[in-house]
Structure formats: structure tokens, C-alpha cells
Backbone atoms as SQL, in Angstrom:
CREATE TABLE atoms (id INTEGER PRIMARY KEY, chain TEXT, resi INTEGER, resn TEXT, atom TEXT, x REAL, y REAL, z REAL);
INSERT INTO atoms VALUES
  (1, 'A', 1, 'MET', 'N', 50.551, 24.960, 138.533),
  (2, 'A', 1, 'MET', 'CA', 51.877, 25.557, 138.400),
  (3, 'A', 1, 'MET', 'C', 51.766, 27.034, 138.035),
  (4, 'A', 2, 'PRO', 'N', 52.620, 27.862, 138.609),
  (5, 'A', 2, 'PRO', 'CA', 52.573, 29.279, 138.262),
  (6, 'A', 2, 'PRO', 'C', 53.080, 29.533, 136.842),
  (7, 'A', 3, 'ARG', 'N', 52.513, 30.545, 136.263),
  (8, 'A', 3, 'ARG', 'CA', 52.894, 30.901, 134.887),
  (9, 'A', 3, 'ARG', 'C', 54.210, 31.673, 134.927),
  (10, 'A', 4, 'SER', 'N', 55.108, 31.323, 134.038),
  (11, 'A', 4, 'SER', 'CA', 56.390, 32.049, 134.007),
  (12, 'A', 4, 'SER', 'C', 56.462, 32.863, 132.723),
  (13, 'A', 5, 'GLY', 'N', 57.031, 34.046, 132.847),
  (14, 'A', 5, 'GLY', 'CA', 57.210, 34.898, 131.678),
  (15, 'A', 5, 'GLY', 'C', 58.613, 34.733, 131.124),
  (16, 'A', 6, 'ASN', 'N', 58.872, 35.391, 130.041),
  (17, 'A', 6, 'ASN', 'CA', 60.202, 35.343, 129.448),
  (18, 'A', 6, 'ASN', 'C', 60.875, 36.690, 129.721),
  (19, 'A', 7, 'ALA', 'N', 61.543, 36.762, 130.864),
  (20, 'A', 7, 'ALA', 'CA', 62.116, 38.025, 131.325),
  (21, 'A', 7, 'ALA', 'C', 63.153, 38.571, 130.347),
  (22, 'A', 8, 'VAL', 'N', 63.936, 37.689, 129.751),
  (23, 'A', 8, 'VAL', 'CA', 64.995, 38.130, 128.844),
  (24, 'A', 8, 'VAL', 'C', 64.398, 38.827, 127.624),
  (25, 'A', 9, 'ALA', 'N', 63.390, 38.214, 127.024),
  (26, 'A', 9, 'ALA', 'CA', 62.777, 38.774, 125.820),
  (27, 'A', 9, 'ALA', 'C', 62.032, 40.071, 126.127),
  (28, 'A', 10, 'SER', 'N', 61.290, 40.091, 127.249),
  (29, 'A', 10, 'SER', 'CA', 60.521, 41.294, 127.561),
  (30, 'A', 10, 'SER', 'C', 61.451, 42.453, 127.912),
  (31, 'A', 11, 'LYS', 'N', 62.546, 42.151, 128.602),
  (32, 'A', 11, 'LYS', 'CA', 63.516, 43.202, 128.935),
  (33, 'A', 11, 'LYS', 'C', 64.161, 43.756, 127.670),
  (34, 'A', 12, 'LYS', 'N', 64.467, 42.854, 126.740),
  (35, 'A', 12, 'LYS', 'CA', 65.073, 43.264, 125.465),
  (36, 'A', 12, 'LYS', 'C', 64.115, 44.170, 124.689),
  (37, 'A', 13, 'HIS', 'N', 62.839, 43.797, 124.665),
  (38, 'A', 13, 'HIS', 'CA', 61.828, 44.570, 123.943),
  (39, 'A', 13, 'HIS', 'C', 61.662, 45.961, 124.559),
  (40, 'A', 14, 'LYS', 'N', 61.604, 46.002, 125.908),
  (41, 'A', 14, 'LYS', 'CA', 61.448, 47.286, 126.592),
  (42, 'A', 14, 'LYS', 'C', 62.668, 48.178, 126.369),
  (43, 'A', 15, 'LYS', 'N', 63.839, 47.568, 126.393),
  (44, 'A', 15, 'LYS', 'CA', 65.076, 48.323, 126.181),
  (45, 'A', 15, 'LYS', 'C', 65.104, 48.904, 124.769),
  (46, 'A', 16, 'LYS', 'N', 64.616, 48.121, 123.810),
  (47, 'A', 16, 'LYS', 'CA', 64.565, 48.575, 122.417),
  (48, 'A', 16, 'LYS', 'C', 63.656, 49.798, 122.285),
  (49, 'A', 17, 'ILE', 'N', 62.484, 49.741, 122.905),
  (50, 'A', 17, 'ILE', 'CA', 61.544, 50.865, 122.854),
  (51, 'A', 17, 'ILE', 'C', 62.152, 52.091, 123.520),
  (52, 'A', 18, 'LEU', 'N', 62.771, 51.913, 124.683),
  (53, 'A', 18, 'LEU', 'CA', 63.364, 53.045, 125.398),
  (54, 'A', 18, 'LEU', 'C', 64.551, 53.630, 124.627),
  (55, 'A', 19, 'ASN', 'N', 65.259, 52.800, 123.877),
  (56, 'A', 19, 'ASN', 'CA', 66.343, 53.315, 123.026),
  (57, 'A', 19, 'ASN', 'C', 65.783, 54.173, 121.899),
  (58, 'A', 20, 'TYR', 'N', 64.658, 53.740, 121.319),
  (59, 'A', 20, 'TYR', 'CA', 64.003, 54.554, 120.289),
  (60, 'A', 20, 'TYR', 'C', 63.570, 55.900, 120.853),
  (61, 'A', 21, 'ALA', 'N', 63.210, 55.898, 122.167),
  (62, 'A', 21, 'ALA', 'CA', 62.664, 57.100, 122.795),
  (63, 'A', 21, 'ALA', 'C', 63.748, 58.020, 123.357),
  (64, 'A', 22, 'LYS', 'N', 65.008, 57.704, 123.128),
  (65, 'A', 22, 'LYS', 'CA', 66.084, 58.570, 123.620),
  (66, 'A', 22, 'LYS', 'C', 65.932, 59.953, 123.022),
  (67, 'A', 23, 'GLY', 'N', 66.085, 60.967, 123.865),
  (68, 'A', 23, 'GLY', 'CA', 65.965, 62.330, 123.394),
  (69, 'A', 23, 'GLY', 'C', 64.556, 62.881, 123.492),
  (70, 'A', 24, 'PHE', 'N', 63.580, 62.033, 123.797),
  (71, 'A', 24, 'PHE', 'CA', 62.234, 62.518, 124.004),
  (72, 'A', 24, 'PHE', 'C', 62.174, 63.233, 125.355),
  (73, 'A', 25, 'TYR', 'N', 61.162, 64.060, 125.555),
  (74, 'A', 25, 'TYR', 'CA', 61.072, 64.909, 126.730),
  (75, 'A', 25, 'TYR', 'C', 60.395, 64.191, 127.889),
  (76, 'A', 26, 'GLY', 'N', 60.976, 64.289, 129.067),
  (77, 'A', 26, 'GLY', 'CA', 60.357, 63.820, 130.301),
  (78, 'A', 26, 'GLY', 'C', 60.077, 62.336, 130.335),
  (79, 'A', 27, 'ALA', 'N', 58.848, 61.983, 130.755),
  (80, 'A', 27, 'ALA', 'CA', 58.473, 60.580, 130.934),
  (81, 'A', 27, 'ALA', 'C', 58.478, 59.820, 129.618),
  (82, 'A', 28, 'ARG', 'N', 58.378, 60.542, 128.518),
  (83, 'A', 28, 'ARG', 'CA', 58.374, 59.877, 127.208),
  (84, 'A', 28, 'ARG', 'C', 59.673, 59.132, 126.930),
  (85, 'A', 29, 'SER', 'N', 60.733, 59.501, 127.616),
  (86, 'A', 29, 'SER', 'CA', 62.002, 58.808, 127.407),
  (87, 'A', 29, 'SER', 'C', 62.356, 57.893, 128.571),
  (88, 'A', 30, 'LYS', 'N', 61.549, 57.928, 129.659),
  (89, 'A', 30, 'LYS', 'CA', 61.914, 57.182, 130.863),
  (90, 'A', 30, 'LYS', 'C', 60.987, 56.001, 131.160),
  (91, 'A', 31, 'LEU', 'N', 59.681, 56.214, 131.011),
  (92, 'A', 31, 'LEU', 'CA', 58.709, 55.199, 131.386),
  (93, 'A', 31, 'LEU', 'C', 58.284, 54.401, 130.163),
  (94, 'A', 32, 'TYR', 'N', 58.283, 53.087, 130.316),
  (95, 'A', 32, 'TYR', 'CA', 58.049, 52.211, 129.162),
  (96, 'A', 32, 'TYR', 'C', 56.702, 52.479, 128.492),
  (97, 'A', 33, 'THR', 'N', 55.613, 52.526, 129.266),
  (98, 'A', 33, 'THR', 'CA', 54.275, 52.650, 128.683),
  (99, 'A', 33, 'THR', 'C', 54.129, 53.968, 127.932),
  (100, 'A', 34, 'VAL', 'N', 54.608, 55.034, 128.525),
  (101, 'A', 34, 'VAL', 'CA', 54.519, 56.348, 127.887),
  (102, 'A', 34, 'VAL', 'C', 55.430, 56.393, 126.670),
  (103, 'A', 35, 'ALA', 'N', 56.622, 55.812, 126.826),
  (104, 'A', 35, 'ALA', 'CA', 57.596, 55.792, 125.725),
  (105, 'A', 35, 'ALA', 'C', 57.062, 54.988, 124.544),
  (106, 'A', 36, 'LYS', 'N', 56.378, 53.887, 124.853),
  (107, 'A', 36, 'LYS', 'CA', 55.833, 53.048, 123.785),
  (108, 'A', 36, 'LYS', 'C', 54.843, 53.835, 122.931),
  (109, 'A', 37, 'ASN', 'N', 53.954, 54.588, 123.588),
  (110, 'A', 37, 'ASN', 'CA', 52.984, 55.408, 122.858),
  (111, 'A', 37, 'ASN', 'C', 53.685, 56.476, 122.033),
  (112, 'A', 38, 'ALA', 'N', 54.688, 57.113, 122.616),
  (113, 'A', 38, 'ALA', 'CA', 55.413, 58.179, 121.919),
  (114, 'A', 38, 'ALA', 'C', 56.180, 57.635, 120.716),
  (115, 'A', 39, 'VAL', 'N', 56.770, 56.454, 120.887),
  (116, 'A', 39, 'VAL', 'CA', 57.532, 55.844, 119.789),
  (117, 'A', 39, 'VAL', 'C', 56.600, 55.434, 118.654),
  (118, 'A', 40, 'GLU', 'N', 55.454, 54.856, 118.996),
  (119, 'A', 40, 'GLU', 'CA', 54.482, 54.473, 117.958),
  (120, 'A', 40, 'GLU', 'C', 54.045, 55.697, 117.165),
  (121, 'A', 41, 'LYS', 'N', 53.770, 56.786, 117.877),
  (122, 'A', 41, 'LYS', 'CA', 53.348, 58.012, 117.209),
  (123, 'A', 41, 'LYS', 'C', 54.484, 58.563, 116.350),
  (124, 'A', 42, 'SER', 'N', 55.706, 58.472, 116.853),
  (125, 'A', 42, 'SER', 'CA', 56.843, 58.986, 116.077),
  (126, 'A', 42, 'SER', 'C', 57.040, 58.179, 114.796),
  (127, 'A', 43, 'PHE', 'N', 56.783, 56.878, 114.865),
  (128, 'A', 43, 'PHE', 'CA', 56.876, 56.051, 113.652),
  (129, 'A', 43, 'PHE', 'C', 55.804, 56.455, 112.640),
  (130, 'A', 44, 'GLN', 'N', 54.610, 56.790, 113.140),
  (131, 'A', 44, 'GLN', 'CA', 53.546, 57.259, 112.244),
  (132, 'A', 44, 'GLN', 'C', 53.961, 58.566, 111.572),
  (133, 'A', 45, 'TYR', 'N', 54.519, 59.473, 112.367),
  (134, 'A', 45, 'TYR', 'CA', 54.962, 60.749, 111.811),
  (135, 'A', 45, 'TYR', 'C', 56.068, 60.554, 110.784),
  (136, 'A', 46, 'SER', 'N', 56.993, 59.637, 111.074),
  (137, 'A', 46, 'SER', 'CA', 58.098, 59.436, 110.129),
  (138, 'A', 46, 'SER', 'C', 57.598, 58.807, 108.825),
  (139, 'A', 47, 'TYR', 'N', 56.619, 57.909, 108.922),
  (140, 'A', 47, 'TYR', 'CA', 56.044, 57.305, 107.720),
  (141, 'A', 47, 'TYR', 'C', 55.345, 58.374, 106.883),
  (142, 'A', 48, 'MET', 'N', 54.514, 59.205, 107.557),
  (143, 'A', 48, 'MET', 'CA', 53.807, 60.273, 106.845),
  (144, 'A', 48, 'MET', 'C', 54.802, 61.284, 106.285),
  (145, 'A', 49, 'GLY', 'N', 55.857, 61.534, 107.050),
  (146, 'A', 49, 'GLY', 'CA', 56.861, 62.500, 106.624),
  (147, 'A', 49, 'GLY', 'C', 57.561, 62.088, 105.343),
  (148, 'A', 50, 'ARG', 'N', 57.800, 60.794, 105.199),
  (149, 'A', 50, 'ARG', 'CA', 58.441, 60.311, 103.963),
  (150, 'A', 50, 'ARG', 'C', 57.536, 60.534, 102.763),
  (151, 'A', 51, 'LYS', 'N', 56.234, 60.371, 102.955),
  (152, 'A', 51, 'LYS', 'CA', 55.282, 60.617, 101.868),
  (153, 'A', 51, 'LYS', 'C', 55.162, 62.112, 101.574),
  (154, 'A', 52, 'MET', 'N', 55.112, 62.928, 102.642),
  (155, 'A', 52, 'MET', 'CA', 54.977, 64.376, 102.477),
  (156, 'A', 52, 'MET', 'C', 56.206, 64.970, 101.785),
  (157, 'A', 53, 'LYS', 'N', 57.365, 64.402, 102.073),
  (158, 'A', 53, 'LYS', 'CA', 58.600, 64.892, 101.460),
  (159, 'A', 53, 'LYS', 'C', 58.516, 64.788, 99.947),
  (160, 'A', 54, 'LYS', 'N', 58.003, 63.676, 99.462),
  (161, 'A', 54, 'LYS', 'CA', 57.861, 63.475, 98.016),
  (162, 'A', 54, 'LYS', 'C', 56.898, 64.502, 97.426),
  (163, 'A', 55, 'ARG', 'N', 55.769, 64.733, 98.127),
  (164, 'A', 55, 'ARG', 'CA', 54.791, 65.707, 97.648),
  (165, 'A', 55, 'ARG', 'C', 55.382, 67.112, 97.602),
  (166, 'A', 56, 'ASN', 'N', 56.079, 67.461, 98.683),
  (167, 'A', 56, 'ASN', 'CA', 56.624, 68.813, 98.781),
  (168, 'A', 56, 'ASN', 'C', 57.688, 69.072, 97.728),
  (169, 'A', 57, 'PHE', 'N', 58.528, 68.071, 97.455),
  (170, 'A', 57, 'PHE', 'CA', 59.553, 68.262, 96.429),
  (171, 'A', 57, 'PHE', 'C', 58.926, 68.386, 95.048),
  (172, 'A', 58, 'ARG', 'N', 57.890, 67.593, 94.777),
  (173, 'A', 58, 'ARG', 'CA', 57.219, 67.708, 93.480),
  (174, 'A', 58, 'ARG', 'C', 56.619, 69.108, 93.308),
  (175, 'A', 59, 'LYS', 'N', 55.990, 69.632, 94.373),
  (176, 'A', 59, 'LYS', 'CA', 55.451, 70.992, 94.325),
  (177, 'A', 59, 'LYS', 'C', 56.546, 72.014, 94.043),
  (178, 'A', 60, 'LEU', 'N', 57.685, 71.852, 94.712),
  (179, 'A', 60, 'LEU', 'CA', 58.801, 72.777, 94.535),
  (180, 'A', 60, 'LEU', 'C', 59.312, 72.729, 93.101),
  (181, 'A', 61, 'TRP', 'N', 59.472, 71.505, 92.566),
  (182, 'A', 61, 'TRP', 'CA', 59.957, 71.370, 91.184),
  (183, 'A', 61, 'TRP', 'C', 58.993, 72.033, 90.206),
  (184, 'A', 62, 'ILE', 'N', 57.694, 71.846, 90.410),
  (185, 'A', 62, 'ILE', 'CA', 56.699, 72.430, 89.518),
  (186, 'A', 62, 'ILE', 'C', 56.775, 73.956, 89.574),
  (187, 'A', 63, 'LYS', 'N', 56.932, 74.509, 90.772),
  (188, 'A', 63, 'LYS', 'CA', 57.040, 75.969, 90.907),
  (189, 'A', 63, 'LYS', 'C', 58.274, 76.494, 90.180),
  (190, 'A', 64, 'ARG', 'N', 59.387, 75.788, 90.295),
  (191, 'A', 64, 'ARG', 'CA', 60.623, 76.234, 89.634),
  (192, 'A', 64, 'ARG', 'C', 60.501, 76.156, 88.117),
  (193, 'A', 65, 'ILE', 'N', 59.908, 75.065, 87.634),
  (194, 'A', 65, 'ILE', 'CA', 59.728, 74.912, 86.186),
  (195, 'A', 65, 'ILE', 'C', 58.790, 75.987, 85.667),
  (196, 'A', 66, 'ASN', 'N', 57.711, 76.244, 86.398),
  (197, 'A', 66, 'ASN', 'CA', 56.732, 77.247, 85.991),
  (198, 'A', 66, 'ASN', 'C', 57.373, 78.631, 85.916),
  (199, 'A', 67, 'ALA', 'N', 58.201, 78.962, 86.913),
  (200, 'A', 67, 'ALA', 'CA', 58.852, 80.275, 86.921),
  (201, 'A', 67, 'ALA', 'C', 59.776, 80.420, 85.715),
  (202, 'A', 68, 'ALA', 'N', 60.556, 79.384, 85.420),
  (203, 'A', 68, 'ALA', 'CA', 61.473, 79.448, 84.282),
  (204, 'A', 68, 'ALA', 'C', 60.710, 79.454, 82.965),
  (205, 'A', 69, 'ALA', 'N', 59.639, 78.688, 82.893),
  (206, 'A', 69, 'ALA', 'CA', 58.846, 78.630, 81.664),
  (207, 'A', 69, 'ALA', 'C', 58.205, 79.980, 81.377),
  (208, 'A', 70, 'ARG', 'N', 57.691, 80.636, 82.411),
  (209, 'A', 70, 'ARG', 'CA', 57.053, 81.936, 82.215),
  (210, 'A', 70, 'ARG', 'C', 58.055, 83.006, 81.798),
  (211, 'A', 71, 'LYS', 'N', 59.311, 82.853, 82.222),
  (212, 'A', 71, 'LYS', 'CA', 60.356, 83.770, 81.746),
  (213, 'A', 71, 'LYS', 'C', 60.538, 83.629, 80.239),
  (214, 'A', 72, 'ASN', 'N', 60.262, 82.417, 79.740),
  (215, 'A', 72, 'ASN', 'CA', 60.404, 82.151, 78.309),
  (216, 'A', 72, 'ASN', 'C', 59.075, 82.285, 77.560),
  (217, 'A', 73, 'GLY', 'N', 58.050, 82.785, 78.221),
  (218, 'A', 73, 'GLY', 'CA', 56.795, 83.089, 77.551),
  (219, 'A', 73, 'GLY', 'C', 55.854, 81.921, 77.347),
  (220, 'A', 74, 'ILE', 'N', 55.933, 80.903, 78.190),
  (221, 'A', 74, 'ILE', 'CA', 55.017, 79.763, 78.095),
  (222, 'A', 74, 'ILE', 'C', 54.619, 79.355, 79.505),
  (223, 'A', 75, 'SER', 'N', 53.422, 78.841, 79.657),
  (224, 'A', 75, 'SER', 'CA', 52.984, 78.420, 80.984),
  (225, 'A', 75, 'SER', 'C', 53.452, 76.991, 81.248),
  (226, 'A', 76, 'TYR', 'N', 53.434, 76.620, 82.513),
  (227, 'A', 76, 'TYR', 'CA', 53.860, 75.278, 82.915),
  (228, 'A', 76, 'TYR', 'C', 53.012, 74.205, 82.242),
  (229, 'A', 77, 'SER', 'N', 51.699, 74.406, 82.255),
  (230, 'A', 77, 'SER', 'CA', 50.807, 73.375, 81.714),
  (231, 'A', 77, 'SER', 'C', 51.036, 73.175, 80.220),
  (232, 'A', 78, 'ASN', 'N', 51.257, 74.280, 79.474),
  (233, 'A', 78, 'ASN', 'CA', 51.544, 74.148, 78.042),
  (234, 'A', 78, 'ASN', 'C', 52.889, 73.479, 77.798),
  (235, 'A', 79, 'LEU', 'N', 53.867, 73.797, 78.633),
  (236, 'A', 79, 'LEU', 'CA', 55.189, 73.178, 78.508),
  (237, 'A', 79, 'LEU', 'C', 55.095, 71.670, 78.670),
  (238, 'A', 80, 'ILE', 'N', 54.410, 71.219, 79.718),
  (239, 'A', 80, 'ILE', 'CA', 54.248, 69.777, 79.964),
  (240, 'A', 80, 'ILE', 'C', 53.434, 69.137, 78.834),
  (241, 'A', 81, 'PHE', 'N', 52.424, 69.847, 78.338),
  (242, 'A', 81, 'PHE', 'CA', 51.617, 69.336, 77.224),
  (243, 'A', 81, 'PHE', 'C', 52.491, 69.097, 75.992),
  (244, 'A', 82, 'PHE', 'N', 53.370, 70.071, 75.670),
  (245, 'A', 82, 'PHE', 'CA', 54.250, 69.913, 74.511),
  (246, 'A', 82, 'PHE', 'C', 55.260, 68.793, 74.725),
  (247, 'A', 83, 'PHE', 'N', 55.735, 68.632, 75.951),
  (248, 'A', 83, 'PHE', 'CA', 56.648, 67.530, 76.246),
  (249, 'A', 83, 'PHE', 'C', 55.980, 66.192, 75.963),
  (250, 'A', 84, 'LYS', 'N', 54.747, 66.050, 76.430),
  (251, 'A', 84, 'LYS', 'CA', 54.032, 64.782, 76.219),
  (252, 'A', 84, 'LYS', 'C', 53.725, 64.568, 74.745),
  (253, 'A', 85, 'LYS', 'N', 53.388, 65.652, 74.053),
  (254, 'A', 85, 'LYS', 'CA', 53.036, 65.577, 72.642),
  (255, 'A', 85, 'LYS', 'C', 54.233, 65.122, 71.798),
  (256, 'A', 86, 'LYS', 'N', 55.430, 65.622, 72.138),
  (257, 'A', 86, 'LYS', 'CA', 56.654, 65.298, 71.391),
  (258, 'A', 86, 'LYS', 'C', 57.360, 64.059, 71.932),
  (259, 'A', 87, 'ASN', 'N', 56.749, 63.375, 72.926),
  (260, 'A', 87, 'ASN', 'CA', 57.355, 62.212, 73.573),
  (261, 'A', 87, 'ASN', 'C', 58.747, 62.524, 74.123),
  (262, 'A', 88, 'PHE', 'N', 58.866, 63.683, 74.712),
  (263, 'A', 88, 'PHE', 'CA', 60.113, 64.143, 75.310),
  (264, 'A', 88, 'PHE', 'C', 60.136, 63.654, 76.752),
  (265, 'A', 89, 'VAL', 'N', 61.121, 62.805, 77.089),
  (266, 'A', 89, 'VAL', 'CA', 61.139, 62.196, 78.410),
  (267, 'A', 89, 'VAL', 'C', 62.204, 62.874, 79.275),
  (268, 'A', 90, 'LEU', 'N', 61.729, 63.704, 80.199),
  (269, 'A', 90, 'LEU', 'CA', 62.599, 64.310, 81.206),
  (270, 'A', 90, 'LEU', 'C', 61.718, 64.604, 82.406),
  (271, 'A', 91, 'ASN', 'N', 62.092, 64.050, 83.544),
  (272, 'A', 91, 'ASN', 'CA', 61.218, 64.195, 84.715),
  (273, 'A', 91, 'ASN', 'C', 61.282, 65.602, 85.298),
  (274, 'A', 92, 'ARG', 'N', 60.365, 65.874, 86.198),
  (275, 'A', 92, 'ARG', 'CA', 60.261, 67.217, 86.766),
  (276, 'A', 92, 'ARG', 'C', 61.484, 67.588, 87.588),
  (277, 'A', 93, 'LYS', 'N', 62.098, 66.596, 88.206),
  (278, 'A', 93, 'LYS', 'CA', 63.306, 66.878, 88.987),
  (279, 'A', 93, 'LYS', 'C', 64.419, 67.386, 88.075),
  (280, 'A', 94, 'GLY', 'N', 64.593, 66.719, 86.946),
  (281, 'A', 94, 'GLY', 'CA', 65.615, 67.135, 85.982),
  (282, 'A', 94, 'GLY', 'C', 65.309, 68.489, 85.371),
  (283, 'A', 95, 'LEU', 'N', 64.051, 68.707, 85.032),
  (284, 'A', 95, 'LEU', 'CA', 63.655, 69.996, 84.461),
  (285, 'A', 95, 'LEU', 'C', 63.867, 71.137, 85.458),
  (286, 'A', 96, 'ALA', 'N', 63.532, 70.889, 86.713),
  (287, 'A', 96, 'ALA', 'CA', 63.701, 71.919, 87.738),
  (288, 'A', 96, 'ALA', 'C', 65.183, 72.238, 87.930),
  (289, 'A', 97, 'ASP', 'N', 66.021, 71.210, 87.857),
  (290, 'A', 97, 'ASP', 'CA', 67.465, 71.429, 87.976),
  (291, 'A', 97, 'ASP', 'C', 67.967, 72.273, 86.812),
  (292, 'A', 98, 'LEU', 'N', 67.500, 71.954, 85.611),
  (293, 'A', 98, 'LEU', 'CA', 67.860, 72.773, 84.440),
  (294, 'A', 98, 'LEU', 'C', 67.380, 74.209, 84.619),
  (295, 'A', 99, 'ALA', 'N', 66.167, 74.365, 85.097),
  (296, 'A', 99, 'ALA', 'CA', 65.590, 75.696, 85.253),
  (297, 'A', 99, 'ALA', 'C', 66.361, 76.535, 86.272),
  (298, 'A', 100, 'MET', 'N', 66.843, 75.897, 87.329),
  (299, 'A', 100, 'MET', 'CA', 67.553, 76.637, 88.368),
  (300, 'A', 100, 'MET', 'C', 69.013, 76.910, 87.997),
  (301, 'A', 101, 'ASN', 'N', 69.692, 75.902, 87.489),
  (302, 'A', 101, 'ASN', 'CA', 71.144, 75.999, 87.316),
  (303, 'A', 101, 'ASN', 'C', 71.594, 76.360, 85.905),
  (304, 'A', 102, 'ASN', 'N', 70.855, 75.918, 84.892),
  (305, 'A', 102, 'ASN', 'CA', 71.245, 76.168, 83.503),
  (306, 'A', 102, 'ASN', 'C', 70.062, 76.747, 82.746),
  (307, 'A', 103, 'LEU', 'N', 69.795, 77.993, 82.968),
  (308, 'A', 103, 'LEU', 'CA', 68.623, 78.613, 82.345),
  (309, 'A', 103, 'LEU', 'C', 68.748, 78.639, 80.824),
  (310, 'A', 104, 'ASN', 'N', 69.988, 78.770, 80.314),
  (311, 'A', 104, 'ASN', 'CA', 70.191, 78.761, 78.857),
  (312, 'A', 104, 'ASN', 'C', 69.826, 77.407, 78.259),
  (313, 'A', 105, 'ASN', 'N', 70.236, 76.337, 78.930),
  (314, 'A', 105, 'ASN', 'CA', 69.883, 74.997, 78.447),
  (315, 'A', 105, 'ASN', 'C', 68.378, 74.769, 78.520),
  (316, 'A', 106, 'PHE', 'N', 67.751, 75.282, 79.577),
  (317, 'A', 106, 'PHE', 'CA', 66.292, 75.167, 79.691),
  (318, 'A', 106, 'PHE', 'C', 65.624, 75.908, 78.545),
  (319, 'A', 107, 'LYS', 'N', 66.179, 77.062, 78.195),
  (320, 'A', 107, 'LYS', 'CA', 65.628, 77.841, 77.082),
  (321, 'A', 107, 'LYS', 'C', 65.779, 77.072, 75.765),
  (322, 'A', 108, 'ASN', 'N', 66.935, 76.388, 75.597),
  (323, 'A', 108, 'ASN', 'CA', 67.157, 75.577, 74.400),
  (324, 'A', 108, 'ASN', 'C', 66.159, 74.422, 74.315),
  (325, 'A', 109, 'VAL', 'N', 65.893, 73.783, 75.443),
  (326, 'A', 109, 'VAL', 'CA', 64.911, 72.693, 75.463),
  (327, 'A', 109, 'VAL', 'C', 63.537, 73.252, 75.114),
  (328, 'A', 110, 'ASN', 'N', 63.235, 74.405, 75.654),
  (329, 'A', 110, 'ASN', 'CA', 61.955, 75.053, 75.408),
  (330, 'A', 110, 'ASN', 'C', 61.808, 75.416, 73.921),
  (331, 'A', 111, 'ASP', 'N', 62.912, 75.884, 73.298),
  (332, 'A', 111, 'ASP', 'CA', 62.879, 76.261, 71.882),
  (333, 'A', 111, 'ASP', 'C', 62.723, 75.047, 70.981),
  (334, 'A', 112, 'CYS', 'N', 63.240, 73.899, 71.390),
  (335, 'A', 112, 'CYS', 'CA', 63.151, 72.678, 70.592),
  (336, 'A', 112, 'CYS', 'C', 61.704, 72.197, 70.458),
  (337, 'A', 113, 'LEU', 'N', 60.869, 72.556, 71.409),
  (338, 'A', 113, 'LEU', 'CA', 59.481, 72.085, 71.396),
  (339, 'A', 113, 'LEU', 'C', 58.638, 72.811, 70.360),
  (340, 'A', 114, 'ASP', 'N', 59.038, 74.033, 69.998),
  (341, 'A', 114, 'ASP', 'CA', 58.220, 74.817, 69.059),
  (342, 'A', 114, 'ASP', 'C', 58.322, 74.326, 67.652);
């Protein structure tokens, strides 16, 4: 007996891949095999991008905190050291927000550590 495939499922799968590939350039959005490779690669990039976003924001927050801390005469590393020493719990995102938007409040927090 001849082998039969599942046309409905395979068509659905191919359509799903081609939908993911909408907006891609040329054959990457038209041909299934090429689109499949492009979509797989795009998923890899999006996964890595989510991780890189976290790294980049942490770097940005550290730079902002360091700039504000140096305006107040202390380095970033000493500031974080004093925070840990005093068991002061405020994450870098919050500190960076204080440093950018409320420099006076950041200065008050900095003065409390001394």
C-alpha cells in the first residue's frame, strides 16, 4: 500500500512558518525551505536579544548611577559597597531612576550612607 501523508497538518505547519516570515525579503518570505531557515534564525536572534536587553539596561543603569555618584564625590563601587554594608535594599533600576529624575533625593540617599 502506498504511504499517505497528512496534507492538512503539513499545510498548516507550512502556513504557520510562512506567516512568521511575513515581511522578510525575497525568497525568505515566499519559499517554505528558505523561510524555515530564516524563521529559525530570527527566533535565535530574538532569544539572544531578550538576554542582551537585560545586559544593556544594567550597563546603562550603572553608568547613570556612577555619573550621579561622582557628582556627589563618591565612586560607583564605593556607593554599592556602602549600600551592601548598611543593608540598604534598592535595585540599580530604582537608583538610576533617582539619579536621572530626582538628583536631590539621590543626594539625600547618598548622605544617609555616611
